C-alpha positions in Angstrom: 23.0 -15.6 11.0 25.9 -16.2 8.7 25.9 -14.6 5.3 25.9 -18.1 3.6 22.6 -18.9 5.4 21.1 -15.7 4.0 22.2 -16.7 0.5 20.5 -20.1 1.1 17.3 -18.5 2.3 17.1 -16.0 -0.6 18.3 -18.5 -3.2 15.3 -18.2 -5.6 16.0 -14.4 -5.9 19.8 -14.5 -6.2 21.7 -14.5 -9.6 25.2 -14.5 -8.2 27.2 -13.7 -5.0 30.7 -13.1 -3.6 32.1 -14.1 -0.2 35.8 -13.7 -1.0 35.8 -10.0 -0.4 34.9 -10.3 3.3 37.8 -10.5 5.8 36.3 -13.6 7.3 34.8 -14.8 4.0 31.4 -15.4 5.7 30.4 -12.5 7.9 27.9 -12.8 10.7 24.7 -10.8 10.0 22.6 -9.8 12.9 20.2 -7.4 11.2 19.2 -5.2 8.3 19.6 -1.4 7.8 19.4 1.4 5.4 22.7 1.7 3.5 23.5 5.1 4.9 22.8 3.9 8.5 24.3 0.4 8.3 26.9 -0.8 10.8 29.1 -3.8 11.0 27.0 -6.9 11.2 24.1 -5.6 9.1 22.9 -6.3 5.6 21.7 -3.5 3.3 21.1 -3.0 -0.5 21.8 -0.7 -3.4 19.2 -0.3 -6.2 21.3 1.1 -9.0 24.4 2.8 -10.3 23.3 6.3 -9.1 23.8 5.0 -5.5 27.4 3.8 -6.2 28.9 6.5 -3.9 27.1 4.8 -0.9 29.2 1.7 -1.3 32.2 3.7 -0.4 30.6 5.2 2.7 28.5 2.3 4.1 29.7 0.3 7.1 27.4 -2.7 6.1 29.1 -6.1 6.3 27.1 -7.3 3.3 25.0 -5.8 0.4 22.3 -6.9 -2.0 23.3 -5.4 -5.4 21.8 -5.2 -8.8 23.2 -7.2 -11.8 25.8 -4.5 -12.3 29.4 -5.8 -12.6 30.9 -2.4 -11.8 29.0 -2.1 -8.5 29.9 -5.7 -7.7 33.6 -5.0 -8.3 33.3 -1.8 -6.2 31.9 -3.8 -3.3 34.6 -6.5 -3.7 37.3 -3.9 -3.7 36.0 -2.4 -0.4 35.8 -5.9 1.2 32.0 -6.1 1.4 30.4 -9.5 0.9 27.5 -9.2 -1.6 24.8 -11.0 -3.4 23.2 -9.9 -6.7 19.5 -10.0 -7.6 17.6 -8.6 -10.6 15.4 -6.8 -8.1 17.5 -5.8 -5.1 14.7 -4.0 -3.2 12.5 -7.1 -3.5 15.3 -9.3 -2.2 15.9 -6.9 0.7 12.2 -7.1 1.6 12.6 -10.9 1.8 15.7 -10.5 3.9 13.9 -8.3 6.4 11.6 -11.3 7.0 14.6 -13.3 8.2 15.2 -10.9 11.1 11.8 -9.5 12.0 8.3 -11.0 12.5 5.4 -8.6 13.2 3.6 -9.0 16.5 0.8 -11.6 16.3 -0.8 -12.7 19.6 -1.6 -16.4 20.2 -5.2 -17.5 19.7 -7.3 -16.3 22.7 -10.5 -14.6 23.4 -10.2 -11.8 26.0 -12.7 -11.9 28.8 -13.8 -8.3 28.0 -14.7 -9.1 24.4 -18.5 -8.8 23.7 -19.7 -11.5 21.3 -23.3 -11.9 20.1 -24.5 -15.4 20.6 -25.4 -15.6 16.9 -21.9 -14.9 15.8 -19.8 -17.8 14.4 -16.1 -17.9 15.5 -13.6 -20.2 13.7 -10.6 -22.0 15.0 -7.4 -20.4 16.3 -9.0 -16.9 16.5 -7.6 -14.1 18.6 -10.1 -11.4 20.0 -8.5 -8.7 22.0 -9.7 -6.6 24.9 -13.0 -4.8 24.3 -13.6 -6.2 20.9 -17.3 -6.1 19.9 -18.7 -8.7 17.6 -22.4 -8.1 16.7 -25.2 -10.3 15.4 -24.6 -12.9 12.6 -21.0 -12.1 12.1 -18.9 -15.0 10.6 -15.2 -15.1 11.5 -13.1 -17.8 9.8 -10.1 -19.7 11.1 -6.9 -17.9 12.2 -8.4 -14.4 12.3 -6.7 -11.9 14.6 -8.8 -9.0 15.9 -6.9 -6.5 18.1 -8.4 -4.5 20.9 -11.3 -2.1 20.5 -12.4 -3.3 17.1 -16.1 -3.0 16.5 -17.7 -5.4 13.9 -21.2 -4.6 13.0 -23.9 -7.2 12.1 -23.7 -9.6 9.2 -20.0 -9.1 8.5 -17.9 -11.9 7.0 -14.2 -12.1 7.7 -12.0 -14.6 5.9 -9.2 -16.9 7.0 -6.1 -15.4 8.6 -7.3 -11.8 8.2 -5.9 -9.3 10.7 -7.9 -6.3 12.0 -5.7 -3.9 14.0 -6.8 -1.9 17.0 -9.6 0.6 16.8 -10.8 -0.1 13.3 -14.6 -0.4 12.6 -16.2 -2.8 10.2 -19.8 -1.7 9.3 -22.8 -4.0 8.5 -22.7 -6.5 5.7 -19.1 -5.9 4.9 -17.3 -8.9 3.4 -13.5 -9.3 3.9 -11.6 -12.0 2.2 -8.7 -14.2 3.4 -5.3 -12.9 4.3 -6.4 -9.3 4.4 -4.9 -6.6 6.7 -6.9 -3.7 8.0 -4.8 -1.2 10.0 -5.8 0.9 13.0 -8.5 3.5 12.6 -9.7 2.3 9.2 -13.5 2.3 8.7 -14.9 -0.1 6.2 -18.5 -0.1 4.9 -19.7 3.1 6.5 -22.5 5.0 4.8 -21.7 6.6 1.5 -22.3 10.3 1.0 -25.8 10.0 -0.5 -28.1 13.0 -0.3 -30.7 14.0 -2.8 -31.9 17.6 -3.2 -35.6 18.2 -2.4 -37.9 21.2 -1.8 -37.3 20.7 1.9 -33.6 20.4 1.7 -31.2 17.4 1.4 -33.1 14.1 1.6 -30.9 11.2 2.9 -30.7 8.2 0.5 -30.1 5.2 2.7 -27.0 3.2 1.8 -28.2 -0.4 1.6 -25.3 -1.8 -0.4 -22.2 -3.8 0.5 -18.5 -3.3 0.8 -16.3 -6.2 -0.4 -12.6 -6.8 0.0 -11.2 -9.7 -1.9 -8.3 -11.9 -0.7 -4.9 -10.3 0.1 -6.1 -6.7 0.3 -4.4 -4.3 2.7 -6.0 -1.1 4.1 -3.9 1.6 5.8 -4.6 3.5 9.0 -7.6 5.9 9.0 -8.6 5.0 5.5 -12.4 5.0 4.8 -14.2 2.8 2.2 -17.9 3.6 1.9 -20.8 1.4 1.0 -23.2 2.5 -1.8 -27.0 3.0 -1.8 -27.3 -0.2 -3.9 -24.9 -2.7 -5.3 -21.4 -2.8 -3.9 -18.0 -1.1 -3.4 -15.4 -3.7 -4.3 -11.6 -3.8 -3.8 -10.2 -6.7 -5.8 -7.5 -9.2 -5.0 -4.1 -8.1 -3.7 -4.6 -4.4 -3.9 -2.7 -2.3 -1.3 -4.1 1.0 0.0 -2.1 3.5 2.1 -3.2 5.6 5.1 -5.8 8.4 4.9 -7.4 7.3 1.6 -11.1 8.0 0.9 -12.9 5.6 -1.4 -16.4 6.6 -2.2 -19.6 4.6 -2.5 -19.8 2.2 -5.5 -16.1 2.4 -6.5 -14.6 -0.7 -8.2 -10.9 -1.0 -7.7 -9.1 -3.7 -9.7 -6.4 -6.3 -8.7 -2.8 -5.5 -7.7 -3.4 -1.8 -7.5 -1.3 0.5 -5.2 -2.9 3.7 -3.9 -0.8 6.1 -1.8 -1.8 8.3 1.1 -4.4 11.0 0.9 -5.8 9.9 -2.5 -9.5 10.4 -2.8 -12.1 8.8 -5.1 -15.7 10.1 -5.5 -18.6 7.7 -6.0 -18.7 5.3 -8.9 -15.0 5.4 -9.9 -13.8 2.4 -11.8 -10.1 1.5 -11.6 -8.6 -1.3 -13.7 -5.8 -3.8 -12.7 -2.2 -2.9 -11.7 -3.0 0.9 -11.4 -0.8 3.1 -9.3 -2.2 6.3 -7.7 0.5 8.4 -6.0 -0.2 10.7 -3.0 -3.1 13.1 -3.0 -4.5 12.0 -6.4 -8.2 13.0 -6.6 -10.7 11.3 -8.9 -14.1 12.8 -9.8 -17.4 10.9 -9.9 -17.7 7.9 -12.3 -14.3 8.4 -13.9 -12.7 5.2 -15.4 -9.0 4.4 -15.2 -7.7 1.7 -17.4 -5.3 -1.2 -16.6 -1.6 -0.3 -15.8 -2.3 3.4 -15.7 -0.2 5.7 -13.4 -1.3 9.0 -11.8 1.6 11.0 -10.3 1.2 12.9 -7.0 -1.6 15.5 -6.8 -3.1 14.6 -10.1 -6.7 15.7 -10.5 -8.6 13.3 -12.7 -11.9 14.5 -14.1 -12.2 12.3 -17.2 -11.4 8.7 -18.2 -7.8 7.6 -18.4 -6.7 5.1 -21.0 -4.9 1.8 -20.1 -1.2 2.2 -19.7 -1.3 6.0 -19.7 0.8 8.1 -17.2 -0.9 11.4 -16.2 0.0 14.4 -14.1 -1.4 17.8 -13.2 -4.8 19.1 -12.5 -6.7 18.7 -14.7 -4.9 15.5 -15.6 -2.8 15.5 -18.8 -0.3 13.1 -20.3 2.9 13.1 -18.3 5.3 14.3 -21.0 2.9 17.2 -21.8 2.8 18.1 -18.1 6.6 18.3 -18.0 6.5 20.9 -20.9 3.7 22.8 -19.1 5.6 22.8 -15.9 8.8 24.1 -17.6 6.7 26.9 -19.2 5.1 27.7 -15.9 8.4 28.5 -14.3 9.1 31.0 -17.1 5.7 32.8 -16.8 7.2 36.0 -15.2 9.8 36.2 -17.9 7.2 35.6 -20.7 4.9 38.1 -19.2 7.6 40.8 -19.2 8.4 40.0 -22.8 4.8 40.3 -23.8 4.5 43.7 -22.0 7.6 44.9 -23.9 6.2 43.7 -27.2 2.9 45.4 -26.5 4.6 48.7 -25.6 6.5 48.6 -28.9 
């Protein structure tokens, strides 16, 4: 694919471009690569001025650059064709789609799939080997279910949703359109509900629902529990990484991003556009406002206001955390100073 074709395909994202720097004015691009691994014939990207040194080292034939004239001049001087976008990483994500399409099998039902007669299967559906579809399941058009997936009774799966191999969808779970559930994920399993009694822990049956709205993506080995009553809901376009635990009755808003090993106890309420970094832990019934951010390993025990950035355990405002962390590094020195003062 010639670079001019890439410019054409990415046109809505591009602010300006240069071809004159390249020796042939229009290099052939046969793939994409990280800037430090790029070779001749590949396209890469630079996010900002702090990566300027990589322009001098890269072997890429073309780059996606930010709206930075100094970086653009640097690429031109080195003879690298470039295009500029306000969000280079986003443009690069679109560029990957020009060279790579994820595997998706053609519509087909494998002979080894087990389908209850009461299930409803839409048009253009793929069911892989050893898929189990139980009673009263409703599968919409264009759904792709890879091998060894088990779908319990009364599940609803929306148009064009993809369930990857070995995930399990428990009873009465509702999955919207254009969702992706990756391998090993478990949706709608019983929440951790036990009530103390004179005879020990009494099991509270989990009779609720788990709901994924349209465009939700669930990572490998993530678990989302159903509650005793009511529902656990993941709202539209939220993206959840691998190995995340979402407890019974949680409500997670739209367009959230939750990184690996985060964990939420029961009843947590998360607003829209929230970002939880890796290993964030949230206690029972805590509420997190819209646009809040929790950095890695934050422990959240109380409510977080909208737009707040928190760190540490227990969670505290990010700027305060930086001061605490700086003081923590000096604790041995401070301790020795206090000992000397006490001896004096």
